[in-house]
PDB file of N, CA, C and O in Angstrom:
ATOM      1  N   UNK A   1      -1.990 -25.378  42.990  1.00  0.00           N
ATOM      2  CA  UNK A   1      -1.733 -24.285  42.102  1.00  0.00           C
ATOM      3  C   UNK A   1      -2.669 -24.420  40.894  1.00  0.00           C
ATOM      4  O   UNK A   1      -2.778 -25.490  40.295  1.00  0.00           O
ATOM      5  N   UNK A   2      -3.330 -23.335  40.556  1.00  0.00           N
ATOM      6  CA  UNK A   2      -4.243 -23.367  39.410  1.00  0.00           C
ATOM      7  C   UNK A   2      -3.594 -22.667  38.227  1.00  0.00           C
ATOM      8  O   UNK A   2      -2.845 -21.701  38.372  1.00  0.00           O
ATOM      9  N   UNK A   3      -3.906 -23.185  37.072  1.00  0.00           N
ATOM     10  CA  UNK A   3      -3.370 -22.589  35.846  1.00  0.00           C
ATOM     11  C   UNK A   3      -4.402 -21.669  35.218  1.00  0.00           C
ATOM     12  O   UNK A   3      -5.606 -21.923  35.266  1.00  0.00           O
ATOM     13  N   UNK A   4      -3.915 -20.631  34.647  1.00  0.00           N
ATOM     14  CA  UNK A   4      -4.811 -19.732  33.899  1.00  0.00           C
ATOM     15  C   UNK A   4      -5.169 -20.424  32.595  1.00  0.00           C
ATOM     16  O   UNK A   4      -4.330 -21.098  31.997  1.00  0.00           O
ATOM     17  N   UNK A   5      -6.398 -20.263  32.152  1.00  0.00           N
ATOM     18  CA  UNK A   5      -6.781 -20.882  30.878  1.00  0.00           C
ATOM     19  C   UNK A   5      -6.000 -20.248  29.730  1.00  0.00           C
ATOM     20  O   UNK A   5      -5.612 -19.083  29.810  1.00  0.00           O
ATOM     21  N   UNK A   6      -5.772 -21.013  28.666  1.00  0.00           N
ATOM     22  CA  UNK A   6      -5.047 -20.443  27.531  1.00  0.00           C
ATOM     23  C   UNK A   6      -5.866 -19.315  26.903  1.00  0.00           C
ATOM     24  O   UNK A   6      -7.096 -19.343  26.953  1.00  0.00           O
ATOM     25  N   UNK A   7      -5.202 -18.333  26.319  1.00  0.00           N
ATOM     26  CA  UNK A   7      -5.944 -17.227  25.702  1.00  0.00           C
ATOM     27  C   UNK A   7      -6.799 -17.737  24.545  1.00  0.00           C
ATOM     28  O   UNK A   7      -6.416 -18.653  23.818  1.00  0.00           O
ATOM     29  N   UNK A   8      -7.944 -17.126  24.402  1.00  0.00           N
ATOM     30  CA  UNK A   8      -8.825 -17.507  23.300  1.00  0.00           C
ATOM     31  C   UNK A   8      -8.272 -16.963  21.997  1.00  0.00           C
ATOM     32  O   UNK A   8      -7.772 -15.841  21.923  1.00  0.00           O
ATOM     33  N   UNK A   9      -8.378 -17.775  21.000  1.00  0.00           N
ATOM     34  CA  UNK A   9      -7.930 -17.337  19.687  1.00  0.00           C
ATOM     35  C   UNK A   9      -9.140 -16.928  18.872  1.00  0.00           C
ATOM     36  O   UNK A   9     -10.163 -17.612  18.845  1.00  0.00           O
ATOM     37  N   UNK A  10      -8.996 -15.820  18.225  1.00  0.00           N
ATOM     38  CA  UNK A  10     -10.076 -15.356  17.359  1.00  0.00           C
ATOM     39  C   UNK A  10     -10.040 -16.122  16.058  1.00  0.00           C
ATOM     40  O   UNK A  10      -8.978 -16.447  15.527  1.00  0.00           O
ATOM     41  N   UNK A  11     -11.206 -16.395  15.570  1.00  0.00           N
ATOM     42  CA  UNK A  11     -11.284 -17.055  14.265  1.00  0.00           C
ATOM     43  C   UNK A  11     -10.842 -16.053  13.212  1.00  0.00           C
ATOM     44  O   UNK A  11     -11.382 -14.950  13.123  1.00  0.00           O
ATOM     45  N   UNK A  12      -9.867 -16.442  12.425  1.00  0.00           N
ATOM     46  CA  UNK A  12      -9.401 -15.560  11.358  1.00  0.00           C
ATOM     47  C   UNK A  12     -10.345 -15.627  10.187  1.00  0.00           C
ATOM     48  O   UNK A  12     -10.663 -16.703   9.680  1.00  0.00           O
ATOM     49  N   UNK A  13     -10.778 -14.492   9.775  1.00  0.00           N
ATOM     50  CA  UNK A  13     -11.552 -14.429   8.543  1.00  0.00           C
ATOM     51  C   UNK A  13     -10.569 -14.119   7.442  1.00  0.00           C
ATOM     52  O   UNK A  13      -9.803 -13.159   7.527  1.00  0.00           O
ATOM     53  N   UNK A  14     -10.595 -14.913   6.438  1.00  0.00           N
ATOM     54  CA  UNK A  14      -9.683 -14.689   5.327  1.00  0.00           C
ATOM     55  C   UNK A  14     -10.270 -13.639   4.413  1.00  0.00           C
ATOM     56  O   UNK A  14     -11.180 -13.905   3.627  1.00  0.00           O
ATOM     57  N   UNK A  15      -9.735 -12.453   4.532  1.00  0.00           N
ATOM     58  CA  UNK A  15     -10.177 -11.373   3.673  1.00  0.00           C
ATOM     59  C   UNK A  15      -9.228 -11.288   2.490  1.00  0.00           C
ATOM     60  O   UNK A  15      -8.032 -11.557   2.610  1.00  0.00           O
ATOM     61  N   UNK A  16      -9.773 -10.914   1.367  1.00  0.00           N
ATOM     62  CA  UNK A  16      -8.961 -10.793   0.175  1.00  0.00           C
ATOM     63  C   UNK A  16      -8.030  -9.588   0.308  1.00  0.00           C
ATOM     64  O   UNK A  16      -8.450  -8.505   0.716  1.00  0.00           O
ATOM     65  N   UNK A  17      -6.793  -9.789  -0.034  1.00  0.00           N
ATOM     66  CA  UNK A  17      -5.824  -8.703  -0.028  1.00  0.00           C
ATOM     67  C   UNK A  17      -5.668  -8.221  -1.462  1.00  0.00           C
ATOM     68  O   UNK A  17      -5.355  -8.997  -2.364  1.00  0.00           O
ATOM     69  N   UNK A  18      -5.893  -6.927  -1.655  1.00  0.00           N
ATOM     70  CA  UNK A  18      -5.698  -6.336  -2.972  1.00  0.00           C
ATOM     71  C   UNK A  18      -4.252  -5.894  -3.104  1.00  0.00           C
ATOM     72  O   UNK A  18      -3.600  -5.541  -2.121  1.00  0.00           O
ATOM     73  N   UNK A  19      -3.767  -5.920  -4.321  1.00  0.00           N
ATOM     74  CA  UNK A  19      -2.420  -5.439  -4.611  1.00  0.00           C
ATOM     75  C   UNK A  19      -2.502  -4.532  -5.823  1.00  0.00           C
ATOM     76  O   UNK A  19      -2.941  -4.948  -6.895  1.00  0.00           O
ATOM     77  N   UNK A  20      -2.081  -3.301  -5.647  1.00  0.00           N
ATOM     78  CA  UNK A  20      -2.035  -2.335  -6.739  1.00  0.00           C
ATOM     79  C   UNK A  20      -0.583  -1.998  -7.016  1.00  0.00           C
ATOM     80  O   UNK A  20       0.205  -1.801  -6.091  1.00  0.00           O
ATOM     81  N   UNK A  21      -0.238  -1.932  -8.272  1.00  0.00           N
ATOM     82  CA  UNK A  21       1.086  -1.455  -8.656  1.00  0.00           C
ATOM     83  C   UNK A  21       0.864  -0.145  -9.395  1.00  0.00           C
ATOM     84  O   UNK A  21       0.310  -0.118 -10.494  1.00  0.00           O
ATOM     85  N   UNK A  22       1.304   0.932  -8.774  1.00  0.00           N
ATOM     86  CA  UNK A  22       1.122   2.268  -9.330  1.00  0.00           C
ATOM     87  C   UNK A  22       2.421   2.764  -9.953  1.00  0.00           C
ATOM     88  O   UNK A  22       3.474   2.668  -9.322  1.00  0.00           O
ATOM     89  N   UNK A  23       2.376   3.287 -11.158  1.00  0.00           N
ATOM     90  CA  UNK A  23       3.559   3.956 -11.679  1.00  0.00           C
ATOM     91  C   UNK A  23       3.670   5.311 -10.982  1.00  0.00           C
ATOM     92  O   UNK A  23       2.659   5.985 -10.783  1.00  0.00           O
ATOM     93  N   UNK A  24       4.859   5.710 -10.618  1.00  0.00           N
ATOM     94  CA  UNK A  24       5.061   6.991  -9.934  1.00  0.00           C
ATOM     95  C   UNK A  24       6.122   7.774 -10.688  1.00  0.00           C
ATOM     96  O   UNK A  24       7.256   7.320 -10.835  1.00  0.00           O
ATOM     97  N   UNK A  25       5.748   8.947 -11.161  1.00  0.00           N
ATOM     98  CA  UNK A  25       6.694   9.783 -11.896  1.00  0.00           C
ATOM     99  C   UNK A  25       7.204  10.914 -11.015  1.00  0.00           C
ATOM    100  O   UNK A  25       6.471  11.444 -10.180  1.00  0.00           O
ATOM    101  N   UNK A  26       8.462  11.274 -11.210  1.00  0.00           N
ATOM    102  CA  UNK A  26       9.043  12.414 -10.521  1.00  0.00           C
ATOM    103  C   UNK A  26      10.011  12.073  -9.410  1.00  0.00           C
ATOM    104  O   UNK A  26      10.606  12.978  -8.825  1.00  0.00           O
ATOM    105  N   UNK A  27      10.190  10.802  -9.097  1.00  0.00           N
ATOM    106  CA  UNK A  27      11.125  10.422  -8.036  1.00  0.00           C
ATOM    107  C   UNK A  27      12.551  10.424  -8.595  1.00  0.00           C
ATOM    108  O   UNK A  27      12.800   9.929  -9.695  1.00  0.00           O
ATOM    109  N   UNK A  28      13.474  10.985  -7.823  1.00  0.00           N
ATOM    110  CA  UNK A  28      14.865  11.043  -8.277  1.00  0.00           C
ATOM    111  C   UNK A  28      15.868  10.493  -7.271  1.00  0.00           C
ATOM    112  O   UNK A  28      17.040  10.318  -7.602  1.00  0.00           O
ATOM    113  N   UNK A  29      15.416  10.215  -6.029  1.00  0.00           N
ATOM    114  CA  UNK A  29      16.370   9.775  -5.004  1.00  0.00           C
ATOM    115  C   UNK A  29      15.665   8.962  -3.920  1.00  0.00           C
ATOM    116  O   UNK A  29      14.447   8.787  -3.946  1.00  0.00           O
ATOM    117  N   UNK A  30      16.452   8.474  -2.976  1.00  0.00           N
ATOM    118  CA  UNK A  30      15.905   7.665  -1.883  1.00  0.00           C
ATOM    119  C   UNK A  30      14.955   8.474  -1.004  1.00  0.00           C
ATOM    120  O   UNK A  30      14.009   7.918  -0.445  1.00  0.00           O
ATOM    121  N   UNK A  31      15.190   9.756  -0.878  1.00  0.00           N
ATOM    122  CA  UNK A  31      14.299  10.606  -0.096  1.00  0.00           C
ATOM    123  C   UNK A  31      12.920  10.678  -0.754  1.00  0.00           C
ATOM    124  O   UNK A  31      11.901  10.689  -0.064  1.00  0.00           O
ATOM    125  N   UNK A  32      12.891  10.727  -2.068  1.00  0.00           N
ATOM    126  CA  UNK A  32      11.617  10.717  -2.800  1.00  0.00           C
ATOM    127  C   UNK A  32      10.862   9.427  -2.516  1.00  0.00           C
ATOM    128  O   UNK A  32       9.653   9.447  -2.283  1.00  0.00           O
ATOM    129  N   UNK A  33      11.569   8.313  -2.535  1.00  0.00           N
ATOM    130  CA  UNK A  33      10.966   7.011  -2.252  1.00  0.00           C
ATOM    131  C   UNK A  33      10.332   7.019  -0.860  1.00  0.00           C
ATOM    132  O   UNK A  33       9.205   6.555  -0.688  1.00  0.00           O
ATOM    133  N   UNK A  34      11.044   7.536   0.119  1.00  0.00           N
ATOM    134  CA  UNK A  34      10.541   7.592   1.487  1.00  0.00           C
ATOM    135  C   UNK A  34       9.292   8.462   1.581  1.00  0.00           C
ATOM    136  O   UNK A  34       8.345   8.105   2.281  1.00  0.00           O
ATOM    137  N   UNK A  35       9.277   9.603   0.884  1.00  0.00           N
ATOM    138  CA  UNK A  35       8.102  10.479   0.906  1.00  0.00           C
ATOM    139  C   UNK A  35       6.875   9.771   0.329  1.00  0.00           C
ATOM    140  O   UNK A  35       5.781   9.861   0.887  1.00  0.00           O
ATOM    141  N   UNK A  36       7.059   9.073  -0.782  1.00  0.00           N
ATOM    142  CA  UNK A  36       5.948   8.366  -1.415  1.00  0.00           C
ATOM    143  C   UNK A  36       5.461   7.229  -0.512  1.00  0.00           C
ATOM    144  O   UNK A  36       4.256   7.041  -0.348  1.00  0.00           O
ATOM    145  N   UNK A  37       6.394   6.472   0.071  1.00  0.00           N
ATOM    146  CA  UNK A  37       6.011   5.376   0.965  1.00  0.00           C
ATOM    147  C   UNK A  37       5.195   5.889   2.149  1.00  0.00           C
ATOM    148  O   UNK A  37       4.169   5.303   2.493  1.00  0.00           O
ATOM    149  N   UNK A  38       5.640   6.970   2.770  1.00  0.00           N
ATOM    150  CA  UNK A  38       4.925   7.515   3.919  1.00  0.00           C
ATOM    151  C   UNK A  38       3.542   8.018   3.519  1.00  0.00           C
ATOM    152  O   UNK A  38       2.568   7.803   4.242  1.00  0.00           O
ATOM    153  N   UNK A  39       3.456   8.679   2.382  1.00  0.00           N
ATOM    154  CA  UNK A  39       2.166   9.198   1.921  1.00  0.00           C
ATOM    155  C   UNK A  39       1.180   8.061   1.664  1.00  0.00           C
ATOM    156  O   UNK A  39       0.018   8.145   2.062  1.00  0.00           O
ATOM    157  N   UNK A  40       1.633   7.009   1.007  1.00  0.00           N
ATOM    158  CA  UNK A  40       0.747   5.885   0.710  1.00  0.00           C
ATOM    159  C   UNK A  40       0.379   5.103   1.962  1.00  0.00           C
ATOM    160  O   UNK A  40      -0.745   4.614   2.077  1.00  0.00           O
ATOM    161  N   UNK A  41       1.306   4.981   2.896  1.00  0.00           N
ATOM    162  CA  UNK A  41       1.047   4.219   4.128  1.00  0.00           C
ATOM    163  C   UNK A  41      -0.054   4.858   4.966  1.00  0.00           C
ATOM    164  O   UNK A  41      -0.695   4.170   5.761  1.00  0.00           O
ATOM    165  N   UNK A  42      -0.285   6.156   4.807  1.00  0.00           N
ATOM    166  CA  UNK A  42      -1.316   6.857   5.580  1.00  0.00           C
ATOM    167  C   UNK A  42      -2.723   6.661   5.021  1.00  0.00           C
ATOM    168  O   UNK A  42      -3.699   6.995   5.693  1.00  0.00           O
ATOM    169  N   UNK A  43      -2.848   6.132   3.820  1.00  0.00           N
ATOM    170  CA  UNK A  43      -4.162   5.950   3.206  1.00  0.00           C
ATOM    171  C   UNK A  43      -4.892   4.793   3.890  1.00  0.00           C
ATOM    172  O   UNK A  43      -4.308   3.726   4.076  1.00  0.00           O
ATOM    173  N   UNK A  44      -6.160   4.987   4.267  1.00  0.00           N
ATOM    174  CA  UNK A  44      -6.919   3.915   4.923  1.00  0.00           C
ATOM    175  C   UNK A  44      -6.961   2.634   4.081  1.00  0.00           C
ATOM    176  O   UNK A  44      -7.161   2.680   2.868  1.00  0.00           O
ATOM    177  N   UNK A  45      -6.772   1.503   4.742  1.00  0.00           N
ATOM    178  CA  UNK A  45      -6.806   0.207   4.081  1.00  0.00           C
ATOM    179  C   UNK A  45      -5.448  -0.304   3.647  1.00  0.00           C
ATOM    180  O   UNK A  45      -5.308  -1.490   3.347  1.00  0.00           O
ATOM    181  N   UNK A  46      -4.439   0.562   3.606  1.00  0.00           N
ATOM    182  CA  UNK A  46      -3.100   0.159   3.164  1.00  0.00           C
ATOM    183  C   UNK A  46      -2.401  -0.585   4.297  1.00  0.00           C
ATOM    184  O   UNK A  46      -2.339  -0.105   5.429  1.00  0.00           O
ATOM    185  N   UNK A  47      -1.875  -1.763   3.975  1.00  0.00           N
ATOM    186  CA  UNK A  47      -1.144  -2.554   4.963  1.00  0.00           C
ATOM    187  C   UNK A  47       0.354  -2.602   4.673  1.00  0.00           C
ATOM    188  O   UNK A  47       1.161  -2.620   5.602  1.00  0.00           O
ATOM    189  N   UNK A  48       0.730  -2.624   3.402  1.00  0.00           N
ATOM    190  CA  UNK A  48       2.145  -2.680   3.013  1.00  0.00           C
ATOM    191  C   UNK A  48       2.385  -1.808   1.795  1.00  0.00           C
ATOM    192  O   UNK A  48       1.548  -1.721   0.897  1.00  0.00           O
ATOM    193  N   UNK A  49       3.547  -1.164   1.782  1.00  0.00           N
ATOM    194  CA  UNK A  49       3.945  -0.337   0.637  1.00  0.00           C
ATOM    195  C   UNK A  49       5.404  -0.633   0.327  1.00  0.00           C
ATOM    196  O   UNK A  49       6.237  -0.707   1.231  1.00  0.00           O
ATOM    197  N   UNK A  50       5.705  -0.802  -0.950  1.00  0.00           N
ATOM    198  CA  UNK A  50       7.093  -0.950  -1.395  1.00  0.00           C
ATOM    199  C   UNK A  50       7.265  -0.092  -2.638  1.00  0.00           C
ATOM    200  O   UNK A  50       6.665  -0.361  -3.679  1.00  0.00           O
ATOM    201  N   UNK A  51       8.084   0.937  -2.521  1.00  0.00           N
ATOM    202  CA  UNK A  51       8.331   1.846  -3.639  1.00  0.00           C
ATOM    203  C   UNK A  51       9.698   1.526  -4.215  1.00  0.00           C
ATOM    204  O   UNK A  51      10.670   1.355  -3.480  1.00  0.00           O
ATOM    205  N   UNK A  52       9.764   1.448  -5.547  1.00  0.00           N
ATOM    206  CA  UNK A  52      11.005   1.113  -6.234  1.00  0.00           C
ATOM    207  C   UNK A  52      11.400   2.275  -7.138  1.00  0.00           C
ATOM    208  O   UNK A  52      10.688   2.609  -8.086  1.00  0.00           O
ATOM    209  N   UNK A  53      12.530   2.881  -6.836  1.00  0.00           N
ATOM    210  CA  UNK A  53      13.015   4.022  -7.615  1.00  0.00           C
ATOM    211  C   UNK A  53      13.396   3.608  -9.030  1.00  0.00           C
ATOM    212  O   UNK A  53      13.103   4.330  -9.984  1.00  0.00           O
ATOM    213  N   UNK A  54      14.041   2.462  -9.178  1.00  0.00           N
ATOM    214  CA  UNK A  54      14.518   2.011 -10.487  1.00  0.00           C
ATOM    215  C   UNK A  54      13.382   1.756 -11.468  1.00  0.00           C
ATOM    216  O   UNK A  54      13.495   2.074 -12.652  1.00  0.00           O
ATOM    217  N   UNK A  55      12.293   1.186 -10.978  1.00  0.00           N
ATOM    218  CA  UNK A  55      11.157   0.888 -11.866  1.00  0.00           C
ATOM    219  C   UNK A  55      10.090   1.984 -11.823  1.00  0.00           C
ATOM    220  O   UNK A  55       9.081   1.906 -12.524  1.00  0.00           O
ATOM    221  N   UNK A  56      10.321   2.993 -11.002  1.00  0.00           N
ATOM    222  CA  UNK A  56       9.377   4.102 -10.824  1.00  0.00           C
ATOM    223  C   UNK A  56       7.968   3.580 -10.548  1.00  0.00           C
ATOM    224  O   UNK A  56       7.007   3.932 -11.233  1.00  0.00           O
ATOM    225  N   UNK A  57       7.874   2.726  -9.519  1.00  0.00           N
ATOM    226  CA  UNK A  57       6.573   2.143  -9.200  1.00  0.00           C
ATOM    227  C   UNK A  57       6.420   1.983  -7.689  1.00  0.00           C
ATOM    228  O   UNK A  57       7.390   1.974  -6.930  1.00  0.00           O
ATOM    229  N   UNK A  58       5.144   1.857  -7.290  1.00  0.00           N
ATOM    230  CA  UNK A  58       4.812   1.617  -5.891  1.00  0.00           C
ATOM    231  C   UNK A  58       3.853   0.448  -5.836  1.00  0.00           C
ATOM    232  O   UNK A  58       2.783   0.490  -6.443  1.00  0.00           O
ATOM    233  N   UNK A  59       4.228  -0.604  -5.109  1.00  0.00           N
ATOM    234  CA  UNK A  59       3.358  -1.753  -4.900  1.00  0.00           C
ATOM    235  C   UNK A  59       2.659  -1.542  -3.555  1.00  0.00           C
ATOM    236  O   UNK A  59       3.307  -1.378  -2.521  1.00  0.00           O
ATOM    237  N   UNK A  60       1.327  -1.550  -3.593  1.00  0.00           N
ATOM    238  CA  UNK A  60       0.534  -1.284  -2.402  1.00  0.00           C
ATOM    239  C   UNK A  60      -0.361  -2.492  -2.148  1.00  0.00           C
ATOM    240  O   UNK A  60      -1.045  -2.965  -3.056  1.00  0.00           O
ATOM    241  N   UNK A  61      -0.357  -2.991  -0.914  1.00  0.00           N
ATOM    242  CA  UNK A  61      -1.221  -4.111  -0.539  1.00  0.00           C
ATOM    243  C   UNK A  61      -2.116  -3.689   0.610  1.00  0.00           C
ATOM    244  O   UNK A  61      -1.706  -2.939   1.496  1.00  0.00           O
ATOM    245  N   UNK A  62      -3.348  -4.185   0.581  1.00  0.00           N
ATOM    246  CA  UNK A  62      -4.272  -3.865   1.654  1.00  0.00           C
ATOM    247  C   UNK A  62      -5.668  -4.331   1.335  1.00  0.00           C
ATOM    248  O   UNK A  62      -5.887  -5.114   0.411  1.00  0.00           O
ATOM    249  N   UNK A  63      -6.613  -3.838   2.114  1.00  0.00           N
ATOM    250  CA  UNK A  63      -8.010  -4.230   1.975  1.00  0.00           C
ATOM    251  C   UNK A  63      -8.816  -3.031   1.505  1.00  0.00           C
ATOM    252  O   UNK A  63      -8.658  -1.926   2.024  1.00  0.00           O
ATOM    253  N   UNK A  64      -9.668  -3.247   0.535  1.00  0.00           N
ATOM    254  CA  UNK A  64     -10.552  -2.207   0.004  1.00  0.00           C
ATOM    255  C   UNK A  64      -9.755  -0.964  -0.404  1.00  0.00           C
ATOM    256  O   UNK A  64     -10.091   0.157  -0.022  1.00  0.00           O
ATOM    257  N   UNK A  65      -8.704  -1.181  -1.178  1.00  0.00           N
ATOM    258  CA  UNK A  65      -7.875  -0.063  -1.625  1.00  0.00           C
ATOM    259  C   UNK A  65      -8.663   0.831  -2.562  1.00  0.00           C
ATOM    260  O   UNK A  65      -9.398   0.353  -3.426  1.00  0.00           O
ATOM    261  N   UNK A  66      -8.503   2.126  -2.384  1.00  0.00           N
ATOM    262  CA  UNK A  66      -9.200   3.119  -3.182  1.00  0.00           C
ATOM    263  C   UNK A  66      -8.175   3.827  -4.070  1.00  0.00           C
ATOM    264  O   UNK A  66      -7.375   4.632  -3.592  1.00  0.00           O
ATOM    265  N   UNK A  67      -8.209   3.519  -5.356  1.00  0.00           N
ATOM    266  CA  UNK A  67      -7.220   4.065  -6.292  1.00  0.00           C
ATOM    267  C   UNK A  67      -7.194   5.589  -6.286  1.00  0.00           C
ATOM    268  O   UNK A  67      -6.106   6.165  -6.247  1.00  0.00           O
ATOM    269  N   UNK A  68      -8.338   6.272  -6.325  1.00  0.00           N
ATOM    270  CA  UNK A  68      -8.275   7.742  -6.284  1.00  0.00           C
ATOM    271  C   UNK A  68      -7.600   8.277  -5.018  1.00  0.00           C
ATOM    272  O   UNK A  68      -6.871   9.266  -5.087  1.00  0.00           O
ATOM    273  N   UNK A  69      -7.827   7.647  -3.875  1.00  0.00           N
ATOM    274  CA  UNK A  69      -7.177   8.092  -2.633  1.00  0.00           C
ATOM    275  C   UNK A  69      -5.669   7.886  -2.691  1.00  0.00           C
ATOM    276  O   UNK A  69      -4.903   8.734  -2.233  1.00  0.00           O
ATOM    277  N   UNK A  70      -5.247   6.764  -3.253  1.00  0.00           N
ATOM    278  CA  UNK A  70      -3.807   6.497  -3.397  1.00  0.00           C
ATOM    279  C   UNK A  70      -3.169   7.511  -4.334  1.00  0.00           C
ATOM    280  O   UNK A  70      -2.083   8.024  -4.065  1.00  0.00           O
ATOM    281  N   UNK A  71      -3.850   7.792  -5.429  1.00  0.00           N
ATOM    282  CA  UNK A  71      -3.336   8.754  -6.397  1.00  0.00           C
ATOM    283  C   UNK A  71      -3.237  10.149  -5.779  1.00  0.00           C
ATOM    284  O   UNK A  71      -2.250  10.854  -5.987  1.00  0.00           O
ATOM    285  N   UNK A  72      -4.259  10.545  -5.021  1.00  0.00           N
ATOM    286  CA  UNK A  72      -4.229  11.855  -4.356  1.00  0.00           C
ATOM    287  C   UNK A  72      -3.074  11.931  -3.357  1.00  0.00           C
ATOM    288  O   UNK A  72      -2.438  12.978  -3.229  1.00  0.00           O
ATOM    289  N   UNK A  73      -2.798  10.839  -2.652  1.00  0.00           N
ATOM    290  CA  UNK A  73      -1.696  10.820  -1.681  1.00  0.00           C
ATOM    291  C   UNK A  73      -0.355  11.028  -2.381  1.00  0.00           C
ATOM    292  O   UNK A  73       0.497  11.771  -1.895  1.00  0.00           O
ATOM    293  N   UNK A  74      -0.174  10.370  -3.522  1.00  0.00           N
ATOM    294  CA  UNK A  74       1.072  10.538  -4.285  1.00  0.00           C
ATOM    295  C   UNK A  74       1.165  11.968  -4.815  1.00  0.00           C
ATOM    296  O   UNK A  74       2.226  12.590  -4.751  1.00  0.00           O
ATOM    297  N   UNK A  75       0.065  12.481  -5.331  1.00  0.00           N
ATOM    298  CA  UNK A  75       0.049  13.863  -5.833  1.00  0.00           C
ATOM    299  C   UNK A  75       0.373  14.860  -4.723  1.00  0.00           C
ATOM    300  O   UNK A  75       1.141  15.801  -4.927  1.00  0.00           O
ATOM    301  N   UNK A  76      -0.225  14.643  -3.536  1.00  0.00           N
ATOM    302  CA  UNK A  76       0.007  15.546  -2.404  1.00  0.00           C
ATOM    303  C   UNK A  76       1.463  15.515  -1.950  1.00  0.00           C
ATOM    304  O   UNK A  76       1.969  16.492  -1.398  1.00  0.00           O
ATOM    305  N   UNK A  77       2.132  14.392  -2.183  1.00  0.00           N
ATOM    306  CA  UNK A  77       3.545  14.273  -1.810  1.00  0.00           C
ATOM    307  C   UNK A  77       4.457  14.931  -2.849  1.00  0.00           C
ATOM    308  O   UNK A  77       5.665  15.040  -2.636  1.00  0.00           O
ATOM    309  N   UNK A  78       3.875  15.371  -3.977  1.00  0.00           N
ATOM    310  CA  UNK A  78       4.661  16.081  -4.983  1.00  0.00           C
ATOM    311  C   UNK A  78       5.060  15.256  -6.194  1.00  0.00           C
ATOM    312  O   UNK A  78       5.941  15.657  -6.955  1.00  0.00           O
ATOM    313  N   UNK A  79       4.426  14.111  -6.379  1.00  0.00           N
ATOM    314  CA  UNK A  79       4.753  13.220  -7.489  1.00  0.00           C
ATOM    315  C   UNK A  79       3.477  12.940  -8.273  1.00  0.00           C
ATOM    316  O   UNK A  79       2.407  13.412  -7.888  1.00  0.00           O
ATOM    317  N   UNK A  80       3.566  12.191  -9.353  1.00  0.00           N
ATOM    318  CA  UNK A  80       2.355  11.950 -10.145  1.00  0.00           C
ATOM    319  C   UNK A  80       2.206  10.475 -10.494  1.00  0.00           C
ATOM    320  O   UNK A  80       3.179   9.722 -10.550  1.00  0.00           O
ATOM    321  N   UNK A  81       0.950  10.089 -10.727  1.00  0.00           N
ATOM    322  CA  UNK A  81       0.596   8.726 -11.120  1.00  0.00           C
ATOM    323  C   UNK A  81      -0.136   8.801 -12.451  1.00  0.00           C
ATOM    324  O   UNK A  81      -1.265   9.289 -12.501  1.00  0.00           O
ATOM    325  N   UNK A  82       0.485   8.324 -13.539  1.00  0.00           N
ATOM    326  CA  UNK A  82      -0.245   8.278 -14.807  1.00  0.00           C
ATOM    327  C   UNK A  82      -1.300   7.173 -14.746  1.00  0.00           C
ATOM    328  O   UNK A  82      -0.959   5.996 -14.630  1.00  0.00           O
ATOM    329  N   UNK A  83      -2.545   7.537 -14.822  1.00  0.00           N
ATOM    330  CA  UNK A  83      -3.659   6.609 -14.575  1.00  0.00           C
ATOM    331  C   UNK A  83      -3.799   5.483 -15.586  1.00  0.00           C
ATOM    332  O   UNK A  83      -4.304   4.420 -15.227  1.00  0.00           O
ATOM    333  N   UNK A  84      -3.388   5.659 -16.798  1.00  0.00           N
ATOM    334  CA  UNK A  84      -3.636   4.646 -17.823  1.00  0.00           C
ATOM    335  C   UNK A  84      -2.845   3.360 -17.625  1.00  0.00           C
ATOM    336  O   UNK A  84      -3.089   2.392 -18.346  1.00  0.00           O
ATOM    337  N   UNK A  85      -1.906   3.304 -16.678  1.00  0.00           N
ATOM    338  CA  UNK A  85      -1.093   2.104 -16.540  1.00  0.00           C
ATOM    339  C   UNK A  85      -1.222   1.431 -15.173  1.00  0.00           C
ATOM    340  O   UNK A  85      -0.338   0.662 -14.796  1.00  0.00           O
ATOM    341  N   UNK A  86      -2.285   1.692 -14.424  1.00  0.00           N
ATOM    342  CA  UNK A  86      -2.470   1.057 -13.127  1.00  0.00           C
ATOM    343  C   UNK A  86      -2.876  -0.400 -13.328  1.00  0.00           C
ATOM    344  O   UNK A  86      -3.735  -0.709 -14.153  1.00  0.00           O
ATOM    345  N   UNK A  87      -2.240  -1.297 -12.553  1.00  0.00           N
ATOM    346  CA  UNK A  87      -2.494  -2.736 -12.664  1.00  0.00           C
ATOM    347  C   UNK A  87      -3.007  -3.248 -11.317  1.00  0.00           C
ATOM    348  O   UNK A  87      -2.376  -3.005 -10.288  1.00  0.00           O
ATOM    349  N   UNK A  88      -4.132  -3.944 -11.308  1.00  0.00           N
ATOM    350  CA  UNK A  88      -4.703  -4.490 -10.084  1.00  0.00           C
ATOM    351  C   UNK A  88      -4.487  -5.990 -10.073  1.00  0.00           C
ATOM    352  O   UNK A  88      -4.818  -6.686 -11.033  1.00  0.00           O
ATOM    353  N   UNK A  89      -3.921  -6.485  -8.965  1.00  0.00           N
ATOM    354  CA  UNK A  89      -3.715  -7.920  -8.782  1.00  0.00           C
ATOM    355  C   UNK A  89      -4.445  -8.330  -7.527  1.00  0.00           C
ATOM    356  O   UNK A  89      -4.590  -7.525  -6.606  1.00  0.00           O
ATOM    357  N   UNK A  90      -4.904  -9.551  -7.468  1.00  0.00           N
ATOM    358  CA  UNK A  90      -5.600 -10.052  -6.299  1.00  0.00           C
ATOM    359  C   UNK A  90      -4.884 -11.283  -5.760  1.00  0.00           C
ATOM    360  O   UNK A  90      -4.538 -12.191  -6.515  1.00  0.00           O
ATOM    361  N   UNK A  91      -4.664 -11.306  -4.451  1.00  0.00           N
ATOM    362  CA  UNK A  91      -4.082 -12.480  -3.797  1.00  0.00           C
ATOM    363  C   UNK A  91      -5.225 -13.252  -3.158  1.00  0.00           C
ATOM    364  O   UNK A  91      -6.083 -12.673  -2.492  1.00  0.00           O
ATOM    365  N   UNK A  92      -5.228 -14.522  -3.362  1.00  0.00           N
ATOM    366  CA  UNK A  92      -6.289 -15.337  -2.755  1.00  0.00           C
ATOM    367  C   UNK A  92      -5.873 -15.817  -1.397  1.00  0.00           C
ATOM    368  O   UNK A  92      -6.634 -16.518  -0.730  1.00  0.00           O
TER     369      UNK A  92
END
């Protein structure tokens, strides 16, 4: 009986993950949170989204995040992002 060779593992390249915390104005309920999460999740490069109604913010993680695209997605969903308070964090 012959064994199949183990699957080859790809070398992981450690890419930097960006983290943006966007303030989001106009959310009033859990449905609003879901709309914002879905809108942000569709933006290219986004890997994770967590929207918090209490703090009126959206934490977005991904690669090569584009702030204008994220802002447009929130605007298109019917909410707003005040630009002067965007905070960029980097995970190593």
